[in-house]
C-alpha positions as CSV (number, residue, x, y, z in Angstrom):
1,M,0.0,0.0,0.0
2,E,2.9,2.3,0.7
3,T,4.0,2.3,-3.0
4,E,0.5,3.0,-4.3
5,L,0.1,5.9,-1.8
6,L,3.5,7.4,-2.7
7,D,2.6,7.2,-6.4
8,G,-0.7,9.0,-5.7
9,V,1.0,11.7,-3.6
10,R,3.6,12.4,-6.3
11,F,0.9,12.7,-8.9
12,A,-1.1,15.1,-6.7
13,L,1.9,17.3,-5.9
14,D,3.0,17.4,-9.5
15,S,-0.5,18.4,-10.5
16,F,-0.8,21.0,-7.8
17,L,-3.7,19.0,-6.2
18,F,-2.5,19.7,-2.7
19,E,-5.7,18.8,-0.9
20,D,-5.6,15.3,-2.5
21,A,-1.9,15.0,-1.5
22,V,-2.6,15.9,2.1
23,F,-5.5,13.4,2.2
24,L,-3.4,10.6,0.9
25,L,-0.5,11.5,3.2
26,E,-2.7,11.4,6.2
27,R,-3.7,7.9,5.2
28,W,0.0,7.0,5.0
29,S,0.8,8.6,8.3
30,A,-2.1,6.6,9.9
31,E,-0.4,3.4,8.9
32,T,3.1,4.4,10.0
33,V,4.7,7.5,11.4
34,T,8.3,7.9,10.2
35,E,10.6,10.8,9.4
36,E,9.8,10.1,5.7
37,T,6.0,10.5,6.2
38,K,6.5,13.6,8.2
39,Q,8.7,15.1,5.5
40,W,6.1,14.4,2.7
41,L,3.2,15.7,4.8
42,A,5.0,18.8,5.8
43,T,6.0,19.4,2.2
44,A,2.4,19.4,1.1
45,F,1.5,21.8,3.9
46,M,4.4,24.1,3.1
47,R,3.5,24.3,-0.5
48,Q,0.1,25.6,0.6
49,H,1.8,28.1,2.9
50,E,0.2,26.4,5.9
51,W,3.3,26.9,8.0
52,G,1.5,26.2,11.3
53,R,0.3,22.7,10.3
54,A,3.8,21.9,8.9
55,Y,5.4,23.1,12.1
56,H,3.2,20.8,14.2
57,V,4.0,17.8,12.0
58,L,7.7,18.4,12.1
59,K,8.1,19.3,15.7
60,G,10.5,16.8,17.4
61,S,11.9,15.5,14.1
62,T,15.5,14.2,14.1
63,S,16.4,13.8,10.5
64,S,18.6,16.5,9.0
65,H,16.2,17.5,6.2
66,N,13.2,17.6,8.6
67,R,15.1,19.8,11.0
68,Y,15.7,22.2,8.1
69,L,12.0,22.2,7.2
70,H,11.1,22.7,10.8
71,A,13.5,25.6,11.1
72,K,11.9,27.1,7.9
73,C,8.5,26.9,9.4
74,C,9.7,28.5,12.7
75,Y,11.2,31.3,10.6
76,E,8.0,31.9,8.8
77,L,6.1,31.9,12.1
78,D,8.6,34.4,13.7
79,K,9.8,31.7,16.1
80,L,13.4,32.8,15.5
81,Q,15.0,31.3,18.6
82,E,13.5,27.9,18.0
83,A,14.5,28.1,14.4
84,E,18.1,28.8,15.2
85,A,18.2,26.1,17.9
86,T,16.8,23.6,15.4
87,L,19.5,24.4,12.8
88,V,22.4,24.2,15.2
89,Y,21.2,21.0,17.0
90,D,24.0,18.6,17.8
91,A,22.6,15.1,17.2
92,S,25.5,13.4,19.0
93,A,25.0,15.4,22.1
94,G,21.3,15.7,21.9
95,T,21.4,19.4,22.5
96,S,21.5,22.6,20.5
97,C,24.9,24.1,19.7
98,A,26.0,27.4,21.2
99,P,26.4,30.2,18.8
100,S,30.2,29.8,19.1
101,S,29.7,26.2,17.8
102,V,28.3,27.5,14.6
103,E,31.4,29.7,14.1
104,E,33.5,26.5,14.7
105,V,31.6,24.9,11.9
106,L,32.6,27.7,9.6
107,M,36.2,27.3,10.4
108,Q,36.4,23.5,10.2
109,D,37.6,21.7,7.0
110,E,34.4,19.7,6.5
111,D,31.2,19.8,4.6
112,L,28.5,22.1,5.8
113,E,26.1,19.2,5.3
114,S,27.7,17.3,8.2
115,R,26.8,19.9,10.7
116,I,24.1,22.3,9.3
117,P,20.9,20.7,8.0
118,N,20.5,21.0,4.2
119,G,24.0,22.4,3.9
120,A,24.2,25.8,2.1
121,A,20.5,26.2,2.2
122,G,20.5,25.7,6.0
123,M,23.3,28.2,6.4
124,Y,21.4,30.7,4.3
125,L,18.3,30.2,6.5
126,L,20.5,30.7,9.6
127,A,21.7,34.0,8.0
128,Q,18.0,35.0,7.4
129,I,17.2,34.3,11.1
130,C,20.1,36.5,12.3
131,D,19.1,39.2,9.7
132,K,15.5,39.3,10.8
133,G,16.7,39.5,14.4
134,L,18.9,42.5,13.6
135,R,22.1,40.6,14.2
136,T,23.8,42.1,11.1
137,T,27.4,41.0,11.7
138,K,26.4,37.3,12.2
139,A,24.0,37.5,9.2
140,I,26.9,38.7,7.0
141,Q,29.1,35.8,8.2
142,Y,26.4,33.2,7.5
143,Y,25.3,34.7,4.1
144,S,29.0,34.7,3.0
145,A,29.5,31.1,4.2
146,A,26.3,29.9,2.3
147,L,27.4,31.7,-0.9
148,K,30.9,30.3,-0.6
149,S,29.4,26.8,-0.3
150,C,26.9,27.2,-3.1
151,P,27.3,30.0,-5.7
152,Y,23.8,29.4,-7.0
153,L,22.4,31.3,-3.9
154,W,22.0,34.6,-5.7
155,S,19.7,35.9,-3.0
156,A,22.5,35.6,-0.5
157,Y,24.7,37.8,-2.7
158,E,21.8,40.4,-3.1
159,R,21.3,40.5,0.7
160,L,25.0,41.0,1.3
161,C,25.0,44.0,-1.0
162,D,21.9,45.4,0.7
163,L,23.7,45.1,4.0
164,G,26.5,47.3,2.7
165,V,29.2,44.6,2.0
166,N,31.5,45.3,-0.9
167,L,31.8,41.8,-2.2
168,D,33.8,41.0,-5.4
169,A,31.6,38.5,-7.3
170,A,34.2,37.2,-9.8
171,P,35.9,34.7,-7.4
172,I,32.5,33.4,-6.4
173,F,30.7,32.9,-9.7
174,S,33.8,31.9,-11.6
175,R,33.6,28.6,-9.9
176,L,30.5,27.9,-12.0
177,N,32.9,28.0,-15.0
178,G,34.8,25.0,-13.5
179,S,37.6,27.0,-11.9
180,I,37.7,26.7,-8.1
181,T,39.0,29.8,-6.4
182,S,40.3,30.5,-3.0
183,D,39.0,32.9,-0.4
184,T,36.3,35.3,-1.2
185,S,37.3,38.9,-0.6
186,V,34.7,40.8,1.4
187,T,35.0,44.4,2.8
188,A,32.4,46.0,4.9
189,M,31.0,49.5,4.2
190,D,29.2,49.8,7.5
191,T,30.9,50.0,10.8
192,D,29.0,47.0,12.2
193,T,30.1,44.7,9.4
194,T,33.2,42.6,9.5
195,D,35.6,41.0,7.1
196,V,34.3,37.5,6.6
197,S,36.9,36.2,4.2
198,S,38.7,34.5,7.1
199,I,35.7,32.4,8.1
200,L,35.3,31.0,4.6
201,R,38.6,29.3,4.1
202,G,37.5,25.9,5.5
203,I,34.3,25.6,3.6
204,P,34.4,23.3,0.6
205,S,33.4,24.7,-2.8
206,H,33.0,21.4,-4.7
207,S,29.6,20.4,-3.4
208,F,26.7,22.8,-4.2
209,F,23.8,20.7,-3.1
210,T,22.8,18.4,-0.3
211,P,22.3,14.7,-1.1
212,A,18.8,13.3,-0.8
213,A,17.8,12.3,2.8
214,S,16.1,9.1,1.7
215,K,15.0,7.2,-1.3
216,H,11.5,8.6,-1.0
217,Q,12.5,12.2,-0.3
218,P,10.2,14.6,-2.2
219,V,11.6,15.9,-5.4
220,I,10.9,19.7,-5.5
221,D,9.8,20.5,-9.0
222,S,11.0,23.9,-10.3
223,S,7.4,24.7,-11.3
224,S,6.1,24.2,-7.8
225,P,4.7,27.3,-6.2
226,M,6.5,26.6,-3.0
227,P,9.9,24.9,-3.4
228,V,11.0,23.5,0.0
229,A,14.7,23.7,-0.6
230,A,14.7,27.2,-1.8
231,E,14.8,30.1,0.5
232,T,12.9,33.3,0.1
233,P,15.1,36.3,0.9
234,L,14.1,39.0,3.1
235,P,12.7,41.9,1.1
236,A,15.4,44.2,-0.1
237,M,14.6,47.6,1.2
238,R,17.6,49.7,0.2
239,M,16.0,52.1,-2.2
240,G,13.0,53.8,-1.7
241,S,11.0,56.8,-0.9
242,R,9.7,60.0,-2.1
243,I,11.1,63.0,-0.2
244,D,9.6,66.1,-1.6
245,R,6.0,66.0,-0.6
246,S,4.8,69.4,0.3
247,S,1.8,71.2,-1.2
248,S,3.6,74.5,-1.5
249,S,3.7,75.9,-5.0
250,Q,6.9,77.9,-4.7
251,L,9.4,76.7,-7.3
252,L,12.5,77.5,-5.4
253,Q,11.7,75.5,-2.4
254,T,14.6,73.3,-1.3
255,P,14.4,70.0,-3.1
256,Q,14.6,66.7,-1.3
257,P,17.1,64.0,-1.8
258,Q,15.2,61.4,-3.8
259,P,14.5,58.0,-2.5
260,Q,16.5,54.6,-2.3
261,L,14.8,57.1,-4.1
262,L,15.7,60.5,-3.6
263,E,13.8,63.7,-4.5
264,Q,16.5,65.6,-6.2
265,T,14.2,68.0,-8.0
266,P,16.0,71.3,-7.7
267,E,13.8,73.8,-5.9
268,L,15.0,76.8,-4.1
269,P,13.5,78.6,-1.1
270,S,10.9,81.3,-1.5
271,Y,11.7,84.8,-0.5
272,S,8.4,85.2,1.3
273,T,9.6,83.8,4.6
274,P,13.0,82.8,6.1
275,V,13.8,79.9,3.9
276,S,12.2,76.9,5.4
277,P,13.4,73.3,5.0
278,R,9.8,72.2,4.1
279,S,9.7,68.9,2.5
280,K,8.7,69.4,-1.1
281,R,8.5,67.0,-3.9
282,R,7.3,69.3,-6.6
283,T,8.8,69.6,-10.0
284,D,8.4,72.9,-11.7
285,Q,10.1,75.2,-14.1
286,L,13.5,74.9,-12.5
287,T,13.4,71.2,-12.6
288,D,12.4,71.2,-16.2
289,V,15.4,73.2,-17.1
290,A,17.9,71.3,-15.1
291,Q,19.1,68.3,-17.0
292,P,20.0,65.2,-15.1
293,R,23.3,63.5,-15.5
294,A,23.5,61.2,-18.4
295,A,24.7,57.7,-18.0
296,P,28.1,56.9,-19.6
297,K,27.7,55.7,-23.1
298,K,28.6,52.1,-23.9
299,A,29.6,51.5,-27.4
300,H,29.8,47.7,-27.2
301,M,27.9,45.5,-24.8
302,R,29.5,42.2,-24.2
303,F,30.7,39.7,-21.6
304,A,34.2,39.9,-20.3
305,Q,36.5,38.6,-22.9
306,T,38.8,35.7,-22.3
307,D,41.6,34.1,-24.4
308,S,39.7,31.2,-25.8
309,I,36.1,32.2,-26.4
310,P,33.9,31.1,-29.3
311,Q,33.1,33.7,-31.9
312,Q,29.5,34.7,-32.3
313,K,27.9,37.2,-34.7
314,R,25.8,40.0,-33.3
315,S,22.8,41.7,-34.7
316,S,22.3,45.5,-34.7
317,R,18.5,45.4,-34.9
318,L,17.7,45.1,-31.2
319,S,16.8,48.2,-29.2
320,P,16.0,47.5,-25.5
321,V,14.6,50.8,-24.3
322,D,14.3,54.2,-25.8
323,G,17.3,56.1,-24.7
324,M,19.0,53.0,-23.5
325,A,19.6,51.3,-26.8
326,I,22.6,49.0,-27.0
327,E,24.9,49.9,-29.8
328,E,25.7,46.7,-31.6
329,E,28.5,45.7,-33.8
330,D,27.9,45.4,-37.5
331,D,26.4,42.1,-38.7
332,E,29.6,41.4,-40.6
333,E,31.8,41.7,-37.5
334,T,32.3,39.1,-34.9
335,V,32.9,39.8,-31.3
336,P,34.0,37.3,-28.6
337,I,31.3,36.4,-26.1
338,D,31.9,34.5,-22.9
339,S,28.7,32.6,-22.6
340,T,29.4,30.8,-19.4
341,L,27.0,31.0,-16.4
342,G,29.8,32.3,-14.2
343,S,30.5,35.3,-16.5
344,L,26.8,36.1,-16.8
345,L,26.3,36.1,-13.0
346,S,29.5,38.1,-12.5
347,I,28.2,40.9,-14.7
348,L,24.8,40.9,-13.0
349,A,26.4,40.9,-9.6
350,E,28.7,43.8,-10.6
351,G,25.7,45.9,-11.7
352,Y,23.8,45.1,-8.5
353,R,26.8,45.8,-6.3
354,F,27.2,49.2,-7.9
355,L,23.5,50.0,-7.5
356,S,23.6,49.0,-3.8
357,Q,26.5,51.5,-3.4
358,F,24.5,54.2,-5.3
359,K,27.1,54.2,-8.1
360,C,24.2,54.4,-10.6
361,A,26.1,55.3,-13.7
362,E,28.5,52.4,-13.2
363,A,25.5,50.1,-12.5
364,V,23.9,51.1,-15.8
365,A,27.1,50.6,-17.7
366,A,27.6,47.1,-16.1
367,F,24.1,46.0,-17.1
368,Q,24.5,47.3,-20.6
369,R,27.4,44.9,-21.0
370,L,24.8,42.1,-21.1
371,P,23.7,40.7,-24.4
372,P,20.3,41.9,-25.6
373,N,18.4,38.8,-24.6
374,Q,19.6,39.1,-21.0
375,Y,19.3,42.9,-20.8
376,N,15.7,42.7,-22.0
377,T,14.4,40.8,-18.9
378,S,12.2,42.2,-16.2
379,W,14.8,41.9,-13.4
380,V,17.5,43.7,-15.3
381,L,15.2,46.4,-16.6
382,T,13.9,47.0,-13.0
383,Q,17.4,47.5,-11.7
384,V,18.2,49.9,-14.6
385,G,15.0,51.8,-13.9
386,K,16.1,52.2,-10.2
387,A,19.5,53.4,-11.3
388,Y,18.1,56.0,-13.6
389,F,15.6,57.1,-10.9
390,E,18.5,57.7,-8.5
391,M,20.2,59.7,-11.2
392,V,17.0,61.8,-11.4
393,N,16.5,60.8,-15.0
394,Y,12.8,60.1,-14.7
395,A,12.2,59.8,-18.5
396,K,14.6,56.9,-18.9
397,A,13.5,55.4,-15.6
398,E,9.9,55.3,-16.8
399,E,10.8,53.7,-20.0
400,A,12.8,50.9,-18.3
401,F,10.0,50.3,-15.7
402,K,7.4,50.4,-18.4
403,Q,9.1,47.7,-20.5
404,A,9.8,45.6,-17.4
405,H,6.1,45.8,-16.4
406,R,5.0,45.0,-20.0
407,M,7.2,41.8,-19.9
408,D,6.1,40.7,-16.4
409,P,2.9,42.5,-15.3
410,Y,2.7,40.4,-12.1
411,R,6.1,41.3,-10.9
412,M,5.8,43.4,-7.8
413,D,9.5,44.2,-7.1
414,G,10.2,47.8,-8.2
415,L,6.6,48.9,-8.7
416,E,6.8,51.2,-5.7
417,V,9.7,53.0,-7.4
418,Y,7.8,53.0,-10.8
419,S,4.8,54.7,-9.1
420,T,7.2,57.3,-7.6
421,V,8.6,58.0,-11.0
422,L,5.1,58.7,-12.3
423,W,4.5,60.9,-9.3
424,H,7.5,63.0,-10.1
425,L,6.4,63.2,-13.8
426,K,2.9,64.1,-12.6
427,K,1.4,61.5,-14.9
428,D,-1.8,61.0,-12.8
429,I,-3.6,58.9,-15.4
430,D,-0.7,56.5,-15.8
431,L,-0.2,56.3,-12.0
432,S,-3.9,55.6,-11.4
433,A,-3.9,52.8,-14.0
434,L,-0.8,51.3,-12.5
435,A,-2.3,51.4,-9.0
436,Q,-5.4,49.6,-10.2
437,E,-3.4,47.0,-12.0
438,T,-1.2,46.2,-9.1
439,V,-4.0,45.9,-6.6
440,E,-5.8,43.6,-9.0
441,C,-2.7,41.5,-9.4
442,N,-1.7,41.2,-5.8
443,R,-3.6,42.8,-2.9
444,L,-1.1,41.3,-0.4
445,A,1.9,43.1,-1.8
446,P,3.1,46.3,-0.1
447,Q,4.1,47.7,-3.5
448,S,0.5,47.7,-4.6
449,W,-0.7,49.9,-1.7
450,C,2.3,52.2,-2.1
451,A,1.3,52.8,-5.7
452,V,-2.3,53.6,-4.5
453,G,-0.9,55.9,-1.8
454,N,1.3,57.7,-4.3
455,C,-1.8,58.2,-6.5
456,F,-3.7,60.0,-3.8
457,S,-0.6,61.9,-2.7
458,L,-0.3,63.4,-6.2
459,Q,-3.8,64.7,-5.8
460,K,-2.8,66.3,-2.4
461,E,-5.1,64.0,-0.5
462,H,-2.6,63.3,2.2
463,E,-4.9,61.7,4.8
464,T,-6.1,59.1,2.2
465,A,-2.6,58.5,1.1
466,L,-1.5,57.8,4.7
467,K,-4.2,55.1,5.0
468,F,-2.8,53.2,2.0
469,F,0.8,53.6,3.1
470,Q,-0.2,52.2,6.5
471,R,-1.9,49.4,4.8
472,A,1.4,48.6,3.0
473,I,3.0,48.5,6.5
474,Q,0.3,46.2,7.7
475,V,0.8,43.8,4.8
476,D,4.6,43.8,5.3
477,P,6.0,45.4,8.6
478,S,9.5,45.1,7.2
479,F,8.8,47.2,4.1
480,T,11.1,50.2,4.7
481,Y,9.7,52.3,1.7
482,A,6.3,52.5,3.2
483,Y,7.5,53.9,6.5
484,T,9.4,56.7,4.7
485,L,6.4,57.6,2.6
486,C,4.3,57.8,5.7
487,G,6.9,60.2,7.2
488,H,6.7,62.4,4.1
489,E,2.9,62.6,4.4
490,Y,3.0,63.4,8.0
491,V,5.5,66.2,7.3
492,A,3.1,67.5,4.6
493,N,0.4,67.6,7.3
494,E,2.7,69.3,9.8
495,D,2.5,66.3,12.1
496,L,6.3,66.2,12.9
497,D,6.2,63.9,15.9
498,K,4.5,61.1,13.9
499,A,6.9,61.8,11.0
500,V,9.9,61.3,13.3
501,S,8.4,58.0,14.5
502,C,8.0,56.8,10.9
503,Y,11.5,57.7,9.9
504,R,12.9,55.9,13.0
505,N,10.9,52.8,12.1
506,A,12.4,52.9,8.6
507,L,15.9,53.0,10.1
508,R,15.0,50.2,12.4
509,T,14.2,48.0,9.4
510,D,17.1,49.2,7.3
511,S,19.8,51.3,8.8
512,R,21.2,52.1,5.3
513,H,18.0,53.8,4.2
514,Y,19.5,57.2,3.8
515,N,16.2,58.9,3.0
516,A,15.1,58.3,6.6
517,W,18.3,59.9,7.8
518,W,17.5,62.9,5.6
519,G,13.9,63.0,6.8
520,L,15.0,63.2,10.4
521,G,17.6,65.9,9.6
522,N,15.0,67.9,7.7
523,I,12.6,67.9,10.7
524,Y,15.4,68.9,13.1
525,Y,16.4,71.7,10.6
526,R,12.8,73.0,10.7
527,Q,12.9,72.9,14.4
528,E,16.2,74.9,14.4
529,K,18.1,72.0,16.0
530,F,21.0,72.6,13.7
531,E,23.5,70.3,15.4
532,L,21.1,67.3,15.3
533,A,20.2,68.2,11.7
534,E,23.8,68.3,10.6
535,Y,24.5,64.9,12.3
536,H,21.6,63.3,10.4
537,F,22.5,64.9,7.0
538,R,26.1,63.7,7.5
539,R,24.8,60.2,8.1
540,A,22.8,60.3,4.9
541,L,25.9,61.5,3.0
542,A,28.0,58.7,4.4
543,L,25.6,56.3,2.7
544,H,25.1,58.2,-0.5
545,G,28.1,60.6,-1.0
546,R,27.3,61.3,-4.6
547,N,24.0,63.1,-3.9
548,S,24.3,66.8,-4.5
549,V,21.0,67.6,-2.8
550,L,22.2,66.0,0.4
551,C,25.3,68.2,0.1
552,C,23.0,71.2,-0.3
553,Y,21.1,70.4,2.8
554,L,24.3,70.0,4.8
555,G,25.6,73.3,3.5
556,M,22.3,75.0,4.4
557,V,22.3,73.7,8.0
558,M,25.9,74.6,8.4
559,Y,25.2,78.1,7.3
560,A,22.2,78.4,9.6
561,G,24.5,77.2,12.4
562,G,27.0,80.0,11.8
563,K,29.6,77.9,9.9
564,R,29.5,80.1,6.8
565,E,32.9,79.4,5.3
566,E,32.5,75.6,5.7
567,A,29.0,75.9,4.3
568,L,30.3,77.7,1.2
569,L,32.8,74.9,0.6
570,V,30.1,72.2,0.9
571,L,27.7,74.1,-1.4
572,R,30.4,74.5,-4.0
573,K,31.2,70.8,-3.8
574,A,27.5,70.2,-4.4
575,A,27.5,72.4,-7.5
576,E,30.5,70.6,-8.9
577,M,28.8,67.2,-8.3
578,E,25.7,68.4,-10.2
579,P,26.4,71.4,-12.4
580,N,22.8,71.5,-13.6
581,N,21.3,71.7,-10.1
582,P,20.2,75.3,-9.5
583,L,19.6,74.7,-5.8
584,A,23.3,74.5,-5.1
585,T,24.0,77.6,-7.1
586,F,21.2,79.6,-5.5
587,Q,22.3,78.6,-2.0
588,T,25.9,79.5,-2.8
589,A,24.7,82.9,-3.8
590,N,22.8,83.2,-0.5
591,V,25.9,82.4,1.5
592,L,28.1,84.7,-0.5
593,M,25.7,87.6,0.1
594,G,25.8,86.8,3.8
595,L,29.6,87.1,3.6
596,N,29.2,90.5,1.9
597,R,30.8,89.1,-1.3
598,H,28.0,90.7,-3.4
599,Q,29.6,90.6,-6.8
600,E,30.3,86.9,-6.6
601,A,26.7,86.4,-5.4
602,L,25.4,88.2,-8.4
603,E,27.4,86.0,-10.7
604,Q,25.9,82.9,-9.2
605,L,22.3,84.4,-9.4
606,Q,22.8,85.2,-13.0
607,K,23.4,81.5,-13.7
608,V,20.3,80.5,-11.8
609,R,18.3,83.2,-13.7
610,E,19.4,81.6,-17.0
611,C,17.8,78.4,-15.9
612,A,14.7,79.9,-14.3
613,P,14.0,83.4,-15.6
614,K,10.5,83.5,-14.2
615,E,11.5,82.5,-10.6
616,S,10.6,85.3,-8.3
617,S,13.0,84.3,-5.5
618,V,16.0,84.8,-7.7
619,H,14.8,88.4,-8.7
620,F,14.0,89.2,-5.1
621,L,17.5,88.2,-3.9
622,M,19.1,90.1,-6.8
623,G,17.1,93.2,-5.7
624,K,18.4,92.9,-2.2
625,I,22.0,92.7,-3.4
626,F,21.6,95.7,-5.8
627,K,20.1,97.7,-2.9
628,K,23.2,96.9,-0.8
629,L,25.4,98.0,-3.6
630,G,23.6,101.3,-3.8
631,K,22.0,100.6,-7.2
632,A,18.5,101.6,-6.4
633,D,17.2,101.6,-9.9
634,R,18.4,98.0,-10.6
635,A,17.0,96.9,-7.2
636,M,13.6,98.5,-8.0
637,L,13.6,96.6,-11.4
638,H,14.1,93.2,-9.8
639,F,11.7,93.8,-6.9
640,T,8.9,94.8,-9.3
641,T,9.8,91.8,-11.5
642,A,9.5,89.5,-8.5
643,L,6.1,91.1,-7.6
644,D,4.8,90.5,-11.1
645,L,5.9,86.9,-11.0
646,D,4.6,86.1,-7.6
647,P,1.9,88.5,-6.3
648,K,1.2,86.3,-3.3
649,D,4.0,87.9,-1.3
650,V,3.0,91.4,-2.1
651,N,3.5,92.6,1.5
652,L,7.1,91.4,1.7
653,I,8.1,92.8,-1.6
654,K,6.4,96.1,-1.0
655,A,8.3,96.4,2.3
656,A,11.5,95.8,0.5
657,I,10.6,98.4,-2.1
658,D,9.8,101.0,0.6
659,K,13.3,100.6,2.0
660,I,15.2,101.0,-1.3
661,Y,15.9,104.6,-0.7
662,S,16.4,104.3,3.0
663,K,19.9,104.2,4.4
664,S,19.1,101.3,6.8
665,D,19.9,97.9,5.3
666,M,17.5,95.1,5.4
667,D,18.2,92.0,7.5
668,E,21.8,90.9,7.0
669,E,21.0,87.5,8.3
670,D,19.6,85.6,5.3
671,E,18.5,82.1,6.3
672,I,18.6,79.5,3.6
């Protein structure tokens, strides 16, 4: 009867008839309860995501594979301590190993399978447990050990990059080409990460998979909806949030660093009040004029060349994305292509590593080295879209996301960024359509509710947007992007205490989420807590040192705190980083005027006026400078121009006009 039942179970599982499989397995378990029957029954439950029932079946199991499955169920049920104890259980001693024993396993010259259930997969699960428990250093060690043991664990490499580890992928994935390499070089970007290369030297690299536990062990089909042996990585939450979310209509409001997604729309402060660090995500005339950095051009996209590589002809007819087309060789020419899996994964890993370090131009260049058939996949196009978004190139980001969504409409990863791109471009119809599609596709994905929230935020319905962002948090409490979006909405509603709480929750789930560091700094800046604001802006810059808007905010808070010369250096650095960012130029002019270097300030304002000739704040500041230089007629001209462009601040401008011919200067202290 056992053979007949097993045949029926296999048929049911292969046909996705899980209820029939469970029914037959219960009949089998009634006849005999063994580790094998537990494994089959738990597998059926786990494929239905019935983690509690599988946990109950597997509790007390002693076989290696069942311990792995039990630990997996504990992880999904947030029983992290029990999951870790199950994985490090010492069968010979009958007790769980101490954490130090796990480190001994990493150092010993023996197979992982002999000590950790399911080998590399078990080590990866142990890393996930530490990661979820905010034990980052241990998580990095275990992710690295799992990846060293099995280079097919791509999700382990992704998570290492998300945690800030600068990991060279070539030694890892080159093993898939048949060449076994030695230690993996790992350097940490964060202060709490460690060099894990030393703990990897004893781990064998020749065995990638764990042998079957028994002759009847379930074979996990790749088409199965819930592969037992495969681990689902924690959501990667390095990129993501809109920063500029205010309802003010002044163009020259200070822009926000754009999210793991940063709002880098150049907006300068209004003259109507002392320049406030209000969070604004509006794109107006100044943004339209400012051109984002273009990604470096790649003339030939190919794999890394080696000495003995087959020759293959290339076609010149493929064009992946408008504006991102791959320039191909002529049909008559031949170029060497390394078609090995290791070379392919090395290029993908290099692009992802650059993106996790916010080296977006390098990331795009790396992905463009892929052949067209690999480049035109939803995963690659999603990463390219994120890179262009960080570079504030919303047009190209939209094209990449649009093509990725067209190829894989049910893919949720990256849709929160795509919706933010449409928010910046103010394409309310497209954003509304995307929100409806995502909710219909998957109501349990946080990305869906973030898209809906962005849709309402674009319509200035902040309370409604908050409800949907909170729904995203409810669906996935570890989704960092949603916390930051909530913080932006609370700032727009002037509820700063709740905004601070949201930003701190974002940092709790992802300490490398620099947008949350910026959000806290922005709030402290508004509250005139300049030292705290400077600290948080510096933390954000430590994570994303190439962002000119973050440099602008640091310069602004330093100027407000009385560090004028230092502020001028920082703002000039920001202008060098992004020459087309008018915010840095405008703030530099403001600081120069405060230092009584009026002629230099006028030169900077002339540059801003060329970009935004109808911006009233520029004319107002120029009027103040001409008044100080004693050129009353020129001052009157710019004041009246500012009044014509923005009649809302008529009282402030008229007060300045009344003082033109007076000998008393206006306020010398100009806040940014």
